[in-house]
N, C-alpha and C positions, 0 to 999 in steps of 0.2 A: 592887214594887221594880224588877223586871225591865223592866216597861212604862215606868217613869219614866226609868230609865237609857237605854233605847232612844230614848225621846222627846228625851232631852237630847243624845244623840249625834246624832240626825237634825237637831235645831235647829242644832248646831254646825256640821254639814256644810252646811246651808242658809245660814247666815250667812257662812261661809267662801266658799262659791260665789258668794253675792251680792256680796261684797267683792272677789273676783277678777274678777267680771263688770265692775266699774267701774273696775279697775285696768288700767293700761297695762303689759303683760307682753311680755317678749321671751325668747327661748331662744338660747343660744350653744353650739355643738358644738365642745368643746375638742379632740377627737380630730380633727376636720376641720381646725382651725386648726393642730395640730401636723403634719398631713400636707401642707397646702396653703400655709401661709404661708412666706415666705422664711427666717425664722428657724427655723421647724420643719423645713424641707427641709435647711437647713444642719446642724442639730442631728442629724437623722437621718443624714446623710452622715458626720458625725464619729463617731457611735456605730457605724455600719457599718464604718468604718476600724478603730476599736478592737476590734470583734468579730472581724474578719477577722485582725487581729494576735493576738488571743487564740486563735483557732481554729488558727493556724499554730504557736503555742507549744505547744498541747496536743497536736496531731498529731505534732510533733517528739518531745515526751516520750513519747508513746504508742508511736512507732515504736522508740524506744530500749528501752522495756519489752518490746515484742513481739520485738525482736531478741535481748534477754537471755533471754527465755523459750524462744525457738527454739534458741539456743545451748545452753541447759541441757537441752532435750529431745534434741538431737543427742548431746550428750556424757554423757548420763545413764549409760550402760553403762560408759564408760571412766573415770569420776570416782570417786575414793574416796568413802566416806560423808561424811566431814568436808568434803571439798571441795564435794561436792553440797549439803550443809547450808549451807555458806557462800554458794554461788551462790543458794540459794533465800532466804536472808536478804537478800541483795543485791536479788533480784527483788522481794521484799516491800517493802523499803525504797523502791525505785524506784515501786512500784505506789502506795504511800502518798504520795510525792512527786507522782505524777500526779494523785491524787484531791485533794490540797491545792491544787495549781495550778489545777485545774478550779474548785474551790470559790472560791479567791482571785479568779480572773478573772471568774467570775460575779458575785461580790459587787462587784468593781470596775466592771463594766458596769452593774449596777443602781444603784450610787452615781452614776455619770456621767449615767445616764438621769434619775435623780431630780434631779440639779443642773440639767440642761438644761431640765427640766420646770419647776423653781423659777424659773430665769432667765426663761423665757418667760412664766410666770404673773406674775412681778413686772412685766415690761415691758408686759404685756397689761392689768394692772389699771387703770392711768390711762386707756387707750384705751376700756375698757369703761365706766369712770365718766363720761368726757366724752361718750360716745355717749348713755349713759342720761340725762344731764342735757339734752343737746341735743334728744333726742327726747321728753323728758318721761315717760320710763318710771319706773314704780314698782317694778318687780321685773325682775331679769334672772337667769334660771335657767341653770345649766350643764347641758347635756344629757348624760345618762348612762343607758345602756340598763337598768341595774338600778333606776332610780328613775322613769324616764319611759317609759311604754308608747307614747304618742303625743304629737306635737306638730304643729300645723298649720303649713304652709309660711309662712303669714302672720306668724307670730311668731318664725320662725327668721331671726335677723339676722347669722348667721355669715359670709356673703359680705361684708357691709359692714364687719364687724369686721376680717376678714382684710385687706381693702383698706387700712383705716386703720392697722392694725398694721404692714403691709408699709412704708407710707410712714414711720411712726415709726421702725421698725427700720432702714430705709435711711439715714435721716438720722442716727441714732445711730452707725452704722458709718462714716460719713464724718467724724465729729468726732474 
């Protein structure tokens, strides 16, 4: 039973490798497209501006919390127990606000990043399809380190795709 299963698996791999050997295959590095294409560079700049704005909001809120904590620490001996309790409640409230702000801004940045990636992927799809048809490719893989241990430089067409995508994106921006 085990021998039959092993032979079946080996046969499947042999057939698959034979099929791939006769297919025209290309690989595209999406991460490189995001880093090097005009649209990717613009999206990265917009995301960086959002991130800087978020960081400044968080820092302002954090300095507010830190100032209140320092004030409480200085006035600890002179405050009545109820006043100290009120100040600590206020500090806890502001700390929770800071944590919520951080979480909200992180989620907002992640949503924006996903939107930008989706926009680029939608614009990129016809470029990939046209390229594959023009070059007679049977399969185009998206390169991802978790799934591809190695690809030869001969099948990596990322540079061509970036050039074509930049042209399409530039034309789209002028319309």
